[in-house]
BALO-951215 format. One record per residue (C-alpha): x, y, z; residue in one letter. Coordinates in steps of 0.1 Angstrom, whole numbers, plus 5000, padded with zeros to 4 digits. Example, Ala and Ser with C-alpha at 12.3 -4.5 7.8 and 13.67 -1.06 7.14 Angstrom:
REM BALO-951215
512349555078a
513749895071s
***
This chain:
REM BALO-951215
893727098988m
896426949010t
897627089044m
900827189027n
899027419003n
897427599032l
900727739044l
902828019031s
906627979028i
907028199059e
904527989078q
906227659068k
909427809080n
908027909114q
906327569119f
909527389109s
911527599134e
909027509161i
909227139153l
913027159153e
912827289188e
910327019197l
912926759184g
915626929205n
913426899236s
912926529228l
916626449224d
918526299253i
921226539266t
924926499256e
925726399292s
923026129291e
924326019258y
927925999271e
926725809302a
925025549279a
928125509257v
930325469288k
927925199301s
927724999269y
931525029264q
931924869298a
929624589289v
931624549257g
934824519276k
933224249298q
932224049267l
935524089249t
937924019278k
940923819268e
940023539292d
936423529280s
935223209264v
934023439235l
937523599230a
938823339204p
935923429182y
936723799179w
933623959195p
932624319188d
929824519205v
927924789185l
924824989191p
921824939169q
918225069167g
917225419176s
920525499193f
922225429159m
919525599138l
919525919159g
915725879165t
915925809203m
913526019224i
913326099261r
910725899280p
907626099291i
908226029328s
911526049346e
910625709360e
910725549326d
913825389309d
915625469277l
916025159256d
919525089243i
920024799218d
923424639213l
924724369191v
927424139203c
928823989171q
931223709168l
933323649136k
933623269144k
932123009166k
932822669180n
931522429153p
929422249179y
927722559192w
924022589187t
922022909191q
921322809227k
925022759235v
926023089219l
923323269239k
924223089271q
927923159267e
927223529261t
925023529292g
927623349313d
930223609303q
927823889314i
927123699347k
930823669354a
930624029365n
928824059398e
927324399390t
925924289357y
924723959372r
922624159396n
921224379367m
920124089345l
916424069338q
914823739346s
913523549328p
915823599298e
914523749266g
913623559235r
916623689216r
918523919240c
920023949274w
918624259292t
920524469318l
918224689340k
920424979351y
917925199369r
917124929394e
920724849404k
923025139393s
924025409417e
924625659388n
921525879385p
922225929348k
921925559341e
918125559335k
917925289309y
917824919301h
920224759277m
919324469253d
922324269242i
921824049211l
924223759205p
925023719168s
927423569142l
928923749112v
931323669085a
935023679093e
935523979070n
932424149082y
934124469095n
935824519061t
932424459043l
930724709066l
933424969062k
933424939024e
929624949023s
929525269044l
931925429019s
929225378992r
926425559011a
924525628978n
924525258968d
922225028988i
922524728964s
925024568988d
922724569019i
922124189019d
925924139025a
925524319059l
923024059073a
923923879105i
922723559122r
921023579156i
919823359184t
916123309189d
914823059214r
911323049198s
912722859168l
912522489166q
916222449157n
917322669187y
918822379206t
919922159177s
921222349146e
924922419145t
925122559110n
924622929113k
923222949078d
920022799092y
919823049120w
917523349119m
918723639098k
918723999109s
920224309093n
920424599118p
923324779100f
921824719065g
918724879079y
920725169092g
922325219058k
918925209041w
917425459067f
920225709061f
920025659023f
916325759027r
917026039051a
920026219035n
919126529016i
922526619002s
925926468995k
927326689023e
925126509049r
926126159038m
928826169065i
926126109090l
925925739080l
929625679088n
929225869121e
926225659131a
927325309124i
930325309148q
931125149181a
930725499195v
928325699173p
929026069173k
926626279194y
924926539172s
922426809181k
921726859144h
919226609129k
917926549094l
914226619087p
913426249086l
915026189120q
913026469135r
909826339119v
910325999134v
911026149169q
907826359166i
905726059156l
907025839184k
906426109210r
902826159197h
902325779201r
903725769236d
901526049247i
898425899231l
898925559249y
900325709282l
897325619304d
895625349283r
895124999295n
896224859261d
899525049259k
901324719253e
899524709219d
900625059208k
902225099174p
905824979176i
908825199167s
910124979138i
906825009120i
906625389125i
910325439115t
910025209084t
906825359070l
908125719077a
911325649058a
909425489029q
907125789027a
909726049030y
910626228998e
913626439007k
911726729020e
914026989036t
911227139057s
910226949087i
906627049085i
906526949048d
908126619057a
905726549086l
902626629066i
903626419036n
904826129057v
901626099077v
899426139046s
901325849028k
901925599056m
898525429053r
898925369015s
902325189021l
900724909041i
900324619017e
897824329017e
899023979010k
897423639010k
899023389034s
899623019026f
896222959042t
894523189017g
893823449043r
894523819035t
896823989060e
898524329064k
902124339053w
904724599063i
907824489045r
911224499061n
913224699035p
916324489040v
914624159043n
911524149020p
910523809035e
910023969070e
906724129078n
906924389107f
903124359111a
903223979115d
901724009150k
898724199139w
896823879130r
897523719164e
896924049182y
894224239161p
894124519186n
897624619174r
896324679139e
893324869152k
895525079174n
897925159146f
895125299124y
893525479154d
896925649161w
897325739124l
893825899124n
894626089156c
897926229144i
896426339111e
893626529130a
896126679155d
898426809127i
895426959109q
894427129141n
897927269147i
898127399112i
894727559115s
896227789142q
898627939116k
897128289117d
896228299154k
899528349171g
902128149190l
899928109221q
897227919200n
899827709183i
901427619216s
898027529231e
897127309201s
900427119205m
900227069243a
897826779244k
899226569215p
902926609226f
902726689263g
902427019281k
905927009297d
907826939265v
905827199246i
906527459273t
910227389269r
909927399231t
908327739229f
910627879256s
913627769234h
911927909203y
911428249219a
915128249229e
916028169193a
913928459180i
915528689205l
919028579195k
918228639158k
917028989167r
920229059186e
922328929157e
920229139132g
919028829113t
915328849124l
912928929096k
909228999092m
907128829065a
905029069044a
901329049050g
901428799079t
903828979102g
905528639111l
908928669126l
911728429117g
914728379094s
912728429062m
910828739052g
911329079034r
911629319063t
914629319086n
913829379122i
916329619138p
918529489166q
917229549200h
919229819217n
918529849255p
919830209255f
917230339231g
919530399201t
920130209169n
923530229153e
***
């Protein structure tokens, strides 16, 4: 018997409402979101200035990663940074430019602004330039660092992207959205001028694939077009898969909060990819969470390398030749930690569900350790407010047999009347 089968419809609804509130508590606020957008737009203006050496090559700056996918979560500590990933994409380049030159020219344009020059992380990253806002900014809302990835795209890339987004149900064109990036670990970093031999990446193809997996109805397909924009639309409403990814990432962060090997914790791209592959369009967050966690392990492949050695393989869905687990062989503790985390979250979910008949206090206590006491306190406070609102609106119901309160059930709960009468 699976954990799903242990829950009634009313219990699933209650757990999903609680998990939705957990997701809301993990979201960054709209003001924090707007501050981040304003900051990266300012960086974009610096990189696309008319007198910039990049200007003749039609640069654009777009967000990628969790900011684009809607799976960003608040850091556990107020002292920790949000991570905002940007792509600076050029439609052309000087024919003599190598990866090194493109990266250097991008960096020089950033450094031309004194504020950004002081924010730049040193030494430079393997692929990106990183701006550390918290350390230099006077704005208390700028609690993040920003990774800027120099890249090259086709001259008609914006048209291709727009047309692709209009076909949200068709992912056969994902390869056309690939871009070429700089990577100073490559042997041809300083010598190759032909971009076709540069490293390939596909952040926007991945975004389309993720939303293809996440969408549960034609009406929600608009989320894809809202996400892959220079300024993605802020939304308080998330799809079940987005909430599941946020919950999984929070559990990981709490588990590795005080561990000495936190640098080897499961990386977000692996969690996000396996979750999206496992997701089967469940409309209930608790159903989605249970099913995703139970299937993630089985989606990790084993392949033989050219040396004949068997290694774990987590396929990039938009680049089958890329293995997101490629560092596991070099850093075996990362593989061990992933499976340890998976075992832990399976046990924690089972423990939480086992409190189904014991009341909200027990459910809250079972969630405090795996997700953090403070965020769970906020979650249940907001959940209680939502229940009260439903009662005031006359939409609160009681489930037969269990007595659970929520939006599903057979018995309507009368509106609370402070004057002692019901009309």
